[in-house]
Structures are given as C-alpha cells and as structure tokens.
All heavy atoms as a GROMACS GRO file, in nm:
protein
  467
    1MET      N    1  -0.788  -0.737   0.828
    1MET     CA    2  -0.787  -0.601   0.769
    1MET      C    3  -0.911  -0.532   0.740
    1MET      O    4  -0.927  -0.464   0.654
    1MET     CB    5  -0.701  -0.613   0.636
    1MET     CG    6  -0.557  -0.575   0.665
    1MET     SD    7  -0.453  -0.541   0.524
    1MET     CE    8  -0.521  -0.624   0.378
    2SER      N    9  -1.021  -0.569   0.804
    2SER     CA   10  -1.161  -0.524   0.770
    2SER      C   11  -1.161  -0.375   0.781
    2SER      O   12  -1.250  -0.297   0.711
    2SER     CB   13  -1.262  -0.593   0.856
    2SER     OG   14  -1.234  -0.564   0.992
    3ASP      N   15  -1.079  -0.310   0.877
    3ASP     CA   16  -1.093  -0.167   0.893
    3ASP      C   17  -0.988  -0.091   0.797
    3ASP      O   18  -0.975   0.031   0.813
    3ASP     CB   19  -1.070  -0.128   1.046
    3ASP     CG   20  -0.942  -0.174   1.091
    3ASP    OD1   21  -0.885  -0.272   1.038
    3ASP    OD2   22  -0.898  -0.121   1.196
    4TYR      N   23  -0.921  -0.158   0.720
    4TYR     CA   24  -0.833  -0.115   0.625
    4TYR      C   25  -0.909  -0.100   0.478
    4TYR      O   26  -0.993  -0.186   0.449
    4TYR     CB   27  -0.706  -0.190   0.606
    4TYR     CG   28  -0.605  -0.162   0.712
    4TYR    CD1   29  -0.634  -0.176   0.854
    4TYR    CD2   30  -0.477  -0.133   0.673
    4TYR    CE1   31  -0.533  -0.144   0.949
    4TYR    CE2   32  -0.379  -0.106   0.778
    4TYR     CZ   33  -0.404  -0.102   0.908
    4TYR     OH   34  -0.315  -0.080   1.001
    5VAL      N   35  -0.864  -0.003   0.404
    5VAL     CA   36  -0.910   0.010   0.269
    5VAL      C   37  -0.801   0.030   0.178
    5VAL      O   38  -0.695   0.084   0.209
    5VAL     CB   39  -1.012   0.138   0.247
    5VAL    CG1   40  -1.137   0.115   0.341
    5VAL    CG2   41  -0.947   0.259   0.284
    6LYS      N   42  -0.819  -0.033   0.054
    6LYS     CA   43  -0.710  -0.014  -0.051
    6LYS      C   44  -0.705   0.122  -0.109
    6LYS      O   45  -0.808   0.181  -0.144
    6LYS     CB   46  -0.735  -0.119  -0.163
    6LYS     CG   47  -0.629  -0.130  -0.270
    6LYS     CD   48  -0.648  -0.228  -0.365
    6LYS     CE   49  -0.701  -0.169  -0.489
    6LYS     NZ   50  -0.719  -0.259  -0.611
    7ILE      N   51  -0.593   0.189  -0.105
    7ILE     CA   52  -0.573   0.314  -0.162
    7ILE      C   53  -0.494   0.311  -0.294
    7ILE      O   54  -0.496   0.419  -0.367
    7ILE     CB   55  -0.518   0.414  -0.064
    7ILE    CG1   56  -0.385   0.362  -0.024
    7ILE    CG2   57  -0.609   0.433   0.051
    7ILE    CD1   58  -0.296   0.472   0.045
    8GLU      N   59  -0.421   0.217  -0.307
    8GLU     CA   60  -0.326   0.212  -0.432
    8GLU      C   61  -0.301   0.062  -0.481
    8GLU      O   62  -0.310  -0.024  -0.392
    8GLU     CB   63  -0.200   0.273  -0.395
    8GLU     CG   64  -0.094   0.298  -0.498
    8GLU     CD   65  -0.118   0.414  -0.590
    8GLU    OE1   66  -0.166   0.516  -0.544
    8GLU    OE2   67  -0.107   0.394  -0.710
    9GLN      N   68  -0.271   0.052  -0.602
    9GLN     CA   69  -0.233  -0.079  -0.648
    9GLN      C   70  -0.095  -0.060  -0.707
    9GLN      O   71  -0.074   0.001  -0.806
    9GLN     CB   72  -0.324  -0.141  -0.758
    9GLN     CG   73  -0.296  -0.277  -0.790
    9GLN     CD   74  -0.329  -0.383  -0.696
    9GLN    OE1   75  -0.423  -0.360  -0.620
    9GLN    NE2   76  -0.259  -0.493  -0.695
   10ALA      N   77   0.007  -0.125  -0.641
   10ALA     CA   78   0.145  -0.108  -0.678
   10ALA      C   79   0.183  -0.210  -0.786
   10ALA      O   80   0.141  -0.329  -0.760
   10ALA     CB   81   0.243  -0.117  -0.569
   11PRO      N   82   0.255  -0.182  -0.892
   11PRO     CA   83   0.287  -0.284  -0.989
   11PRO      C   84   0.380  -0.398  -0.949
   11PRO      O   85   0.388  -0.495  -1.014
   11PRO     CB   86   0.353  -0.200  -1.107
   11PRO     CG   87   0.408  -0.078  -1.034
   11PRO     CD   88   0.308  -0.051  -0.918
   12ASN      N   89   0.457  -0.366  -0.843
   12ASN     CA   90   0.547  -0.465  -0.788
   12ASN      C   91   0.588  -0.449  -0.657
   12ASN      O   92   0.545  -0.352  -0.594
   12ASN     CB   93   0.679  -0.477  -0.884
   12ASN     CG   94   0.746  -0.342  -0.894
   12ASN    OD1   95   0.774  -0.286  -0.787
   12ASN    ND2   96   0.765  -0.284  -1.013
   13GLN      N   97   0.663  -0.541  -0.592
   13GLN     CA   98   0.695  -0.526  -0.449
   13GLN      C   99   0.785  -0.402  -0.421
   13GLN      O  100   0.772  -0.346  -0.314
   13GLN     CB  101   0.766  -0.661  -0.405
   13GLN     CG  102   0.803  -0.665  -0.263
   13GLN     CD  103   0.860  -0.783  -0.222
   13GLN    OE1  104   0.916  -0.884  -0.297
   13GLN    NE2  105   0.879  -0.815  -0.087
   14ALA      N  106   0.873  -0.378  -0.508
   14ALA     CA  107   0.963  -0.263  -0.482
   14ALA      C  108   0.882  -0.124  -0.472
   14ALA      O  109   0.908  -0.053  -0.374
   14ALA     CB  110   1.078  -0.245  -0.590
   15ILE      N  111   0.794  -0.106  -0.560
   15ILE     CA  112   0.714   0.020  -0.549
   15ILE      C  113   0.618   0.014  -0.435
   15ILE      O  114   0.606   0.109  -0.363
   15ILE     CB  115   0.627   0.024  -0.688
   15ILE    CG1  116   0.716   0.045  -0.806
   15ILE    CG2  117   0.525   0.145  -0.672
   15ILE    CD1  118   0.802   0.167  -0.805
   16ALA      N  119   0.566  -0.105  -0.409
   16ALA     CA  120   0.489  -0.116  -0.276
   16ALA      C  121   0.558  -0.079  -0.157
   16ALA      O  122   0.504  -0.010  -0.067
   16ALA     CB  123   0.425  -0.258  -0.274
   17GLU      N  124   0.677  -0.129  -0.147
   17GLU     CA  125   0.759  -0.099  -0.027
   17GLU      C  126   0.793   0.049  -0.018
   17GLU      O  127   0.801   0.105   0.092
   17GLU     CB  128   0.896  -0.183  -0.026
   17GLU     CG  129   0.872  -0.334  -0.005
   17GLU     CD  130   0.817  -0.374   0.139
   17GLU    OE1  131   0.837  -0.285   0.224
   17GLU    OE2  132   0.772  -0.483   0.150
   18LEU      N  133   0.817   0.116  -0.130
   18LEU     CA  134   0.845   0.257  -0.130
   18LEU      C  135   0.727   0.337  -0.088
   18LEU      O  136   0.729   0.436   0.001
   18LEU     CB  137   0.886   0.308  -0.275
   18LEU     CG  138   1.027   0.268  -0.319
   18LEU    CD1  139   1.038   0.309  -0.462
   18LEU    CD2  140   1.129   0.326  -0.234
   19ILE      N  141   0.599   0.300  -0.127
   19ILE     CA  142   0.477   0.365  -0.090
   19ILE      C  143   0.461   0.338   0.062
   19ILE      O  144   0.434   0.432   0.132
   19ILE     CB  145   0.364   0.305  -0.163
   19ILE    CG1  146   0.375   0.350  -0.309
   19ILE    CG2  147   0.234   0.345  -0.107
   19ILE    CD1  148   0.282   0.275  -0.404
   20LYS      N  149   0.481   0.221   0.108
   20LYS     CA  150   0.475   0.188   0.254
   20LYS      C  151   0.560   0.277   0.334
   20LYS      O  152   0.515   0.314   0.442
   20LYS     CB  153   0.500   0.036   0.265
   20LYS     CG  154   0.477  -0.008   0.422
   20LYS     CD  155   0.506  -0.151   0.430
   20LYS     CE  156   0.485  -0.191   0.580
   20LYS     NZ  157   0.498  -0.337   0.609
   21GLN      N  158   0.695   0.287   0.291
   21GLN     CA  159   0.780   0.365   0.368
   21GLN      C  160   0.737   0.512   0.376
   21GLN      O  161   0.747   0.576   0.474
   21GLN     CB  162   0.923   0.357   0.296
   21GLN     CG  163   1.000   0.231   0.323
   21GLN     CD  164   1.126   0.219   0.242
   21GLN    OE1  165   1.172   0.333   0.185
   21GLN    NE2  166   1.190   0.120   0.254
   22ARG      N  167   0.682   0.563   0.269
   22ARG     CA  168   0.634   0.698   0.263
   22ARG      C  169   0.518   0.725   0.363
   22ARG      O  170   0.515   0.818   0.434
   22ARG     CB  171   0.590   0.732   0.110
   22ARG     CG  172   0.540   0.873   0.102
   22ARG     CD  173   0.642   0.975   0.072
   22ARG     NE  174   0.583   1.102   0.026
   22ARG     CZ  175   0.606   1.219   0.079
   22ARG    NH1  176   0.669   1.224   0.200
   22ARG    NH2  177   0.547   1.316   0.033
   23LEU      N  178   0.420   0.635   0.353
   23LEU     CA  179   0.311   0.641   0.438
   23LEU      C  180   0.346   0.624   0.583
   23LEU      O  181   0.308   0.707   0.677
   23LEU     CB  182   0.214   0.530   0.406
   23LEU     CG  183   0.131   0.546   0.272
   23LEU    CD1  184   0.050   0.427   0.230
   23LEU    CD2  185   0.044   0.663   0.276
   24GLU      N  186   0.429   0.522   0.626
   24GLU     CA  187   0.472   0.503   0.753
   24GLU      C  188   0.559   0.620   0.809
   24GLU      O  189   0.549   0.652   0.929
   24GLU     CB  190   0.540   0.368   0.768
   24GLU     CG  191   0.437   0.256   0.760
   24GLU     CD  192   0.500   0.110   0.778
   24GLU    OE1  193   0.623   0.097   0.763
   24GLU    OE2  194   0.420   0.020   0.795
   25GLY      N  195   0.634   0.676   0.732
   25GLY     CA  196   0.712   0.792   0.757
   25GLY      C  197   0.637   0.910   0.800
   25GLY      O  198   0.680   0.993   0.875
   26ALA      N  199   0.506   0.917   0.747
   26ALA     CA  200   0.410   1.020   0.785
   26ALA      C  201   0.320   0.979   0.884
   26ALA      O  202   0.223   1.050   0.930
   26ALA     CB  203   0.334   1.049   0.662
   27GLY      N  204   0.350   0.852   0.952
   27GLY     CA  205   0.276   0.817   1.069
   27GLY      C  206   0.136   0.740   1.036
   27GLY      O  207   0.059   0.722   1.120
   28ILE      N  208   0.128   0.702   0.903
   28ILE     CA  209   0.007   0.631   0.861
   28ILE      C  210   0.045   0.490   0.851
   28ILE      O  211   0.125   0.443   0.768
   28ILE     CB  212  -0.040   0.692   0.730
   28ILE    CG1  213  -0.075   0.838   0.732
   28ILE    CG2  214  -0.163   0.602   0.677
   28ILE    CD1  215  -0.089   0.897   0.593
   29PRO      N  216  -0.027   0.405   0.929
   29PRO     CA  217  -0.003   0.253   0.918
   29PRO      C  218  -0.039   0.209   0.780
   29PRO      O  219  -0.138   0.261   0.714
   29PRO     CB  220  -0.106   0.193   1.025
   29PRO     CG  221  -0.136   0.311   1.112
   29PRO     CD  222  -0.129   0.433   1.042
   30CYS      N  223   0.028   0.108   0.743
   30CYS     CA  224   0.007   0.060   0.613
   30CYS      C  225   0.034  -0.112   0.602
   30CYS      O  226   0.106  -0.152   0.667
   30CYS     CB  227   0.113   0.123   0.521
   30CYS     SG  228   0.106   0.070   0.350
   31ALA      N  229  -0.052  -0.161   0.513
   31ALA     CA  230  -0.044  -0.309   0.499
   31ALA      C  231  -0.036  -0.332   0.344
   31ALA      O  232  -0.102  -0.264   0.268
   31ALA     CB  233  -0.162  -0.380   0.556
   32LEU      N  234   0.044  -0.436   0.316
   32LEU     CA  235   0.059  -0.465   0.182
   32LEU      C  236   0.006  -0.615   0.159
   32LEU      O  237   0.025  -0.698   0.246
   32LEU     CB  238   0.208  -0.465   0.136
   32LEU     CG  239   0.285  -0.344   0.152
   32LEU    CD1  240   0.428  -0.359   0.108
   32LEU    CD2  241   0.220  -0.235   0.066
   33ALA      N  242  -0.062  -0.635   0.045
   33ALA     CA  243  -0.113  -0.769   0.012
   33ALA      C  244  -0.086  -0.798  -0.138
   33ALA      O  245  -0.122  -0.724  -0.222
   33ALA     CB  246  -0.260  -0.774   0.043
   34SER      N  247  -0.022  -0.909  -0.157
   34SER     CA  248   0.004  -0.950  -0.300
   34SER      C  249  -0.125  -0.980  -0.369
   34SER      O  250  -0.224  -1.038  -0.314
   34SER     CB  251   0.082  -1.084  -0.294
   34SER     OG  252   0.097  -1.132  -0.427
   35GLY      N  253  -0.118  -0.929  -0.500
   35GLY     CA  254  -0.237  -0.953  -0.583
   35GLY      C  255  -0.240  -1.088  -0.646
   35GLY      O  256  -0.343  -1.120  -0.715
   36GLY      N  257  -0.138  -1.161  -0.633
   36GLY     CA  258  -0.125  -1.292  -0.707
   36GLY      C  259  -0.125  -1.398  -0.605
   36GLY      O  260  -0.140  -1.379  -0.480
   37SER      N  261  -0.110  -1.521  -0.651
   37SER     CA  262  -0.105  -1.647  -0.556
   37SER      C  263   0.027  -1.636  -0.487
   37SER      O  264   0.122  -1.566  -0.523
   37SER     CB  265  -0.125  -1.769  -0.629
   37SER     OG  266  -0.008  -1.789  -0.715
   38ALA      N  267   0.038  -1.700  -0.375
   38ALA     CA  268   0.156  -1.707  -0.301
   38ALA      C  269   0.287  -1.753  -0.382
   38ALA      O  270   0.390  -1.714  -0.363
   38ALA     CB  271   0.146  -1.799  -0.176
   39ALA      N  272   0.255  -1.850  -0.478
   39ALA     CA  273   0.359  -1.894  -0.564
   39ALA      C  274   0.423  -1.793  -0.650
   39ALA      O  275   0.539  -1.802  -0.692
   39ALA     CB  276   0.306  -2.015  -0.650
   40TYR      N  277   0.346  -1.688  -0.678
   40TYR     CA  278   0.394  -1.580  -0.772
   40TYR      C  279   0.426  -1.448  -0.700
   40TYR      O  280   0.463  -1.350  -0.757
   40TYR     CB  281   0.282  -1.561  -0.882
   40TYR     CG  282   0.279  -1.681  -0.967
   40TYR    CD1  283   0.154  -1.756  -0.965
   40TYR    CD2  284   0.365  -1.713  -1.059
   40TYR    CE1  285   0.137  -1.865  -1.043
   40TYR    CE2  286   0.357  -1.831  -1.134
   40TYR     CZ  287   0.241  -1.904  -1.133
   40TYR     OH  288   0.215  -2.016  -1.200
   41ALA      N  289   0.396  -1.446  -0.570
   41ALA     CA  290   0.434  -1.327  -0.496
   41ALA      C  291   0.574  -1.304  -0.492
   41ALA      O  292   0.655  -1.395  -0.500
   41ALA     CB  293   0.387  -1.342  -0.348
   42GLY      N  294   0.623  -1.174  -0.497
   42GLY     CA  295   0.752  -1.133  -0.501
   42GLY      C  296   0.774  -1.014  -0.567
   42GLY      O  297   0.690  -0.920  -0.578
   43ALA      N  298   0.893  -0.994  -0.634
   43ALA     CA  299   0.927  -0.874  -0.701
   43ALA      C  300   0.838  -0.839  -0.820
   43ALA      O  301   0.819  -0.717  -0.839
   43ALA     CB  302   1.075  -0.886  -0.754
   44SER      N  303   0.790  -0.936  -0.879
   44SER     CA  304   0.713  -0.905  -1.000
   44SER      C  305   0.562  -0.909  -0.985
   44SER      O  306   0.480  -0.880  -1.073
   44SER     CB  307   0.739  -1.000  -1.124
   44SER     OG  308   0.705  -1.129  -1.084
   45ALA      N  309   0.506  -0.939  -0.860
   45ALA     CA  310   0.365  -0.943  -0.829
   45ALA      C  311   0.307  -0.802  -0.806
   45ALA      O  312   0.382  -0.724  -0.742
   45ALA     CB  313   0.342  -1.037  -0.714
   46SER      N  314   0.185  -0.775  -0.832
   46SER     CA  315   0.130  -0.649  -0.798
   46SER      C  316   0.080  -0.669  -0.652
   46SER      O  317   0.058  -0.775  -0.596
   46SER     CB  318   0.012  -0.616  -0.892
   46SER     OG  319  -0.093  -0.699  -0.867
   47TYR      N  320   0.086  -0.550  -0.589
   47TYR     CA  321   0.042  -0.535  -0.444
   47TYR      C  322  -0.068  -0.439  -0.417
   47TYR      O  323  -0.050  -0.316  -0.465
   47TYR     CB  324   0.166  -0.510  -0.361
   47TYR     CG  325   0.257  -0.622  -0.344
   47TYR    CD1  326   0.346  -0.667  -0.445
   47TYR    CD2  327   0.260  -0.693  -0.223
   47TYR    CE1  328   0.425  -0.770  -0.430
   47TYR    CE2  329   0.353  -0.804  -0.207
   47TYR     CZ  330   0.431  -0.850  -0.312
   47TYR     OH  331   0.517  -0.957  -0.295
   48ALA      N  332  -0.155  -0.472  -0.333
   48ALA     CA  333  -0.259  -0.374  -0.291
   48ALA      C  334  -0.206  -0.307  -0.162
   48ALA      O  335  -0.145  -0.370  -0.075
   48ALA     CB  336  -0.385  -0.437  -0.254
   49VAL      N  337  -0.211  -0.182  -0.167
   49VAL     CA  338  -0.159  -0.093  -0.049
   49VAL      C  339  -0.286  -0.046   0.020
   49VAL      O  340  -0.369   0.026  -0.020
   49VAL     CB  341  -0.078   0.029  -0.097
   49VAL    CG1  342  -0.034   0.118   0.023
   49VAL    CG2  343   0.034  -0.018  -0.187
   50SER      N  344  -0.291  -0.080   0.154
   50SER     CA  345  -0.416  -0.054   0.234
   50SER      C  346  -0.377   0.030   0.356
   50SER      O  347  -0.270   0.002   0.408
   50SER     CB  348  -0.484  -0.181   0.266
   50SER     OG  349  -0.528  -0.243   0.152
   51VAL      N  350  -0.468   0.112   0.400
   51VAL     CA  351  -0.439   0.192   0.516
   51VAL      C  352  -0.574   0.187   0.602
   51VAL      O  353  -0.676   0.160   0.545
   51VAL     CB  354  -0.401   0.337   0.499
   51VAL    CG1  355  -0.276   0.342   0.408
   51VAL    CG2  356  -0.515   0.413   0.410
   52PRO      N  357  -0.568   0.232   0.723
   52PRO     CA  358  -0.696   0.239   0.801
   52PRO      C  359  -0.793   0.334   0.736
   52PRO      O  360  -0.747   0.438   0.684
   52PRO     CB  361  -0.648   0.297   0.937
   52PRO     CG  362  -0.509   0.264   0.954
   52PRO     CD  363  -0.453   0.267   0.811
   53ALA      N  364  -0.927   0.295   0.736
   53ALA     CA  365  -1.018   0.364   0.661
   53ALA      C  366  -1.024   0.521   0.703
   53ALA      O  367  -1.046   0.595   0.626
   53ALA     CB  368  -1.150   0.301   0.687
   54ASP      N  369  -1.008   0.545   0.834
   54ASP     CA  370  -1.011   0.686   0.877
   54ASP      C  371  -0.884   0.764   0.837
   54ASP      O  372  -0.883   0.889   0.855
   54ASP     CB  373  -1.032   0.691   1.023
   54ASP     CG  374  -0.925   0.627   1.115
   54ASP    OD1  375  -0.840   0.558   1.055
   54ASP    OD2  376  -0.916   0.650   1.223
   55ARG      N  377  -0.785   0.693   0.782
   55ARG     CA  378  -0.665   0.766   0.730
   55ARG      C  379  -0.647   0.768   0.582
   55ARG      O  380  -0.547   0.815   0.523
   55ARG     CB  381  -0.541   0.719   0.796
   55ARG     CG  382  -0.538   0.685   0.949
   55ARG     CD  383  -0.506   0.822   1.013
   55ARG     NE  384  -0.389   0.897   0.996
   55ARG     CZ  385  -0.273   0.878   1.048
   55ARG    NH1  386  -0.262   0.792   1.149
   55ARG    NH2  387  -0.169   0.956   1.018
   56ALA      N  388  -0.759   0.711   0.514
   56ALA     CA  389  -0.746   0.690   0.363
   56ALA      C  390  -0.734   0.822   0.285
   56ALA      O  391  -0.650   0.828   0.209
   56ALA     CB  392  -0.852   0.615   0.310
   57ASN      N  393  -0.803   0.921   0.319
   57ASN     CA  394  -0.803   1.050   0.246
   57ASN      C  395  -0.666   1.113   0.270
   57ASN      O  396  -0.603   1.165   0.172
   57ASN     CB  397  -0.917   1.140   0.288
   57ASN     CG  398  -1.041   1.101   0.236
   57ASN    OD1  399  -1.043   1.031   0.130
   57ASN    ND2  400  -1.144   1.132   0.300
   58GLU      N  401  -0.621   1.108   0.401
   58GLU     CA  402  -0.490   1.165   0.422
   58GLU      C  403  -0.371   1.096   0.331
   58GLU      O  404  -0.285   1.162   0.292
   58GLU     CB  405  -0.465   1.154   0.577
   58GLU     CG  406  -0.327   1.201   0.625
   58GLU     CD  407  -0.308   1.173   0.772
   58GLU    OE1  408  -0.386   1.114   0.834
   58GLU    OE2  409  -0.189   1.208   0.816
   59ALA      N  410  -0.379   0.963   0.333
   59ALA     CA  411  -0.291   0.888   0.264
   59ALA      C  412  -0.293   0.922   0.109
   59ALA      O  413  -0.181   0.938   0.049
   59ALA     CB  414  -0.305   0.734   0.282
   60ARG      N  415  -0.405   0.927   0.057
   60ARG     CA  416  -0.421   0.964  -0.082
   60ARG      C  417  -0.361   1.102  -0.115
   60ARG      O  418  -0.288   1.120  -0.212
   60ARG     CB  419  -0.572   0.958  -0.127
   60ARG     CG  420  -0.628   0.805  -0.127
   60ARG     CD  421  -0.759   0.810  -0.183
   60ARG     NE  422  -0.820   0.679  -0.176
   60ARG     CZ  423  -0.909   0.638  -0.095
   60ARG    NH1  424  -0.964   0.715   0.002
   60ARG    NH2  425  -0.957   0.512  -0.101
   61GLU      N  426  -0.385   1.196  -0.031
   61GLU     CA  427  -0.338   1.323  -0.047
   61GLU      C  428  -0.180   1.328  -0.028
   61GLU      O  429  -0.119   1.394  -0.116
   61GLU     CB  430  -0.394   1.429   0.053
   61GLU     CG  431  -0.544   1.447   0.032
   61GLU     CD  432  -0.603   1.535   0.146
   61GLU    OE1  433  -0.540   1.592   0.233
   61GLU    OE2  434  -0.726   1.551   0.143
   62LEU      N  435  -0.136   1.249   0.056
   62LEU     CA  436   0.017   1.241   0.074
   62LEU      C  437   0.074   1.186  -0.052
   62LEU      O  438   0.168   1.234  -0.116
   62LEU     CB  439   0.044   1.156   0.189
   62LEU     CG  440   0.195   1.128   0.219
   62LEU    CD1  441   0.275   1.263   0.263
   62LEU    CD2  442   0.218   1.029   0.315
   63LEU      N  443   0.026   1.080  -0.098
   63LEU     CA  444   0.077   1.018  -0.227
   63LEU      C  445   0.055   1.105  -0.350
   63LEU      O  446   0.139   1.096  -0.447
   63LEU     CB  447   0.012   0.879  -0.252
   63LEU     CG  448   0.044   0.782  -0.129
   63LEU    CD1  449  -0.018   0.641  -0.162
   63LEU    CD2  450   0.194   0.757  -0.121
   64ALA      N  451  -0.047   1.182  -0.355
   64ALA     CA  452  -0.080   1.265  -0.473
   64ALA      C  453   0.025   1.375  -0.476
   64ALA      O  454   0.049   1.437  -0.574
   64ALA     CB  455  -0.216   1.318  -0.467
   65GLY      N  456   0.083   1.415  -0.361
   65GLY     CA  457   0.177   1.521  -0.346
   65GLY      C  458   0.319   1.482  -0.403
   65GLY      O  459   0.407   1.556  -0.406
   66ASP      N  460   0.343   1.348  -0.424
   66ASP     CA  461   0.474   1.299  -0.465
   66ASP      C  462   0.507   1.347  -0.602
   66ASP      O  463   0.426   1.362  -0.691
   66ASP     CB  464   0.475   1.146  -0.462
   66ASP     CG  465   0.497   1.096  -0.322
   66ASP    OD1  466   0.522   1.178  -0.237
   66ASP    OD2  467   0.488   0.978  -0.294
   0.00000   0.00000   0.00000
C-alpha cells in the first residue's frame, strides 16, 4: 500500500465499511487496515481508511460533504 495514504481513522469496522462503500461508490479505490493487533481486529477495533495518493483530496472532499 505504498502508493496509498490514510485519509480517515474510523472508530470501528462498521464505520470503516460505510466509508469504504461511499468511496468505492464514487469510483475511488479504498483499503482498510485494522489499527490493533489481529487478535483484537473486528467490530470494536479502529481502522485506517486509505486511498491512492492521487485521489486523496477527492476522497476527503467527498467525505467532508457527508
């Protein structure tokens, strides 16, 4: 994910998935990464939301419009 940058930190998996759906619905590729260890990943773990660096501003603007 070296060409991806973090644009958001979601407090849990459900919010991360909603953000991902919003971004992908607008044609922006998105990757989620758990902020905790694998043993704690899941519904209560925080997640970093990352997009391609060249789409980061577009993604931030899209999410700011929510």
